C-alpha positions as CSV (number, residue, x, y, z in Angstrom):
1,M,61.9,136.3,56.3
2,N,64.0,139.4,56.8
3,G,61.5,141.5,54.8
4,R,63.0,140.2,51.5
5,E,60.9,139.2,48.6
6,P,61.7,135.5,47.8
7,D,63.6,135.0,44.6
8,R,61.3,133.3,42.1
9,T,64.2,131.2,40.8
10,R,64.5,129.5,44.1
11,W,61.0,128.0,44.3
12,I,61.2,124.2,44.1
13,R,58.7,121.4,43.8
14,S,58.8,117.7,44.2
15,S,60.5,115.8,41.4
16,R,57.5,113.4,41.8
17,S,55.0,116.1,40.8
18,G,55.6,115.5,37.1
19,D,53.8,117.5,34.5
20,N,50.3,117.6,35.9
21,G,49.3,121.0,34.9
22,G,50.8,122.9,37.8
23,N,48.9,121.2,40.6
24,C,51.9,121.4,43.0
25,V,53.0,123.0,46.2
26,E,56.2,125.0,45.8
27,A,58.7,125.9,48.6
28,I,61.9,127.8,49.2
29,L,64.3,126.1,51.5
30,G,66.9,128.9,51.9
31,F,65.4,130.9,54.7
32,P,66.6,130.2,58.3
33,G,63.9,128.6,60.5
34,V,61.0,128.9,58.1
35,V,59.8,127.5,54.7
36,P,57.7,129.8,52.5
37,V,55.1,127.7,50.6
38,R,52.8,128.6,47.7
39,D,50.4,127.1,45.2
40,S,52.1,126.7,41.8
41,K,48.8,127.5,40.0
42,N,48.9,131.0,41.6
43,P,52.6,132.1,41.8
44,D,51.6,135.7,42.5
45,G,49.2,134.7,45.2
46,P,49.7,134.4,49.0
47,V,52.7,132.7,50.5
48,L,52.2,130.6,53.6
49,V,55.3,130.7,55.9
50,I,55.7,127.5,57.9
51,G,58.2,126.8,60.6
52,R,61.0,124.4,59.6
53,T,60.0,121.8,62.3
54,A,56.4,121.8,61.0
55,W,57.6,121.5,57.4
56,A,59.8,118.5,58.4
57,A,56.8,116.8,60.1
58,F,54.6,117.5,57.0
59,T,57.1,116.2,54.4
60,A,58.6,113.2,56.3
61,P,55.7,110.8,55.4
62,L,56.0,111.8,51.8
63,S,59.5,110.4,51.3
64,R,58.5,106.9,52.4
């Protein structure tokens, strides 16, 4: 991630998550080759960095 702190304004979540009290996974799609992911209930908590190929495999079934 080039040692940069992710910009909080770039975190996104599914439009299908609705207003469920923050029980969502948030991600940033702007980093080359990786997707930082965090728990929306703990925005200052740890960030899991997932390879873009693994992210695509994880999210593909969700769009069906």
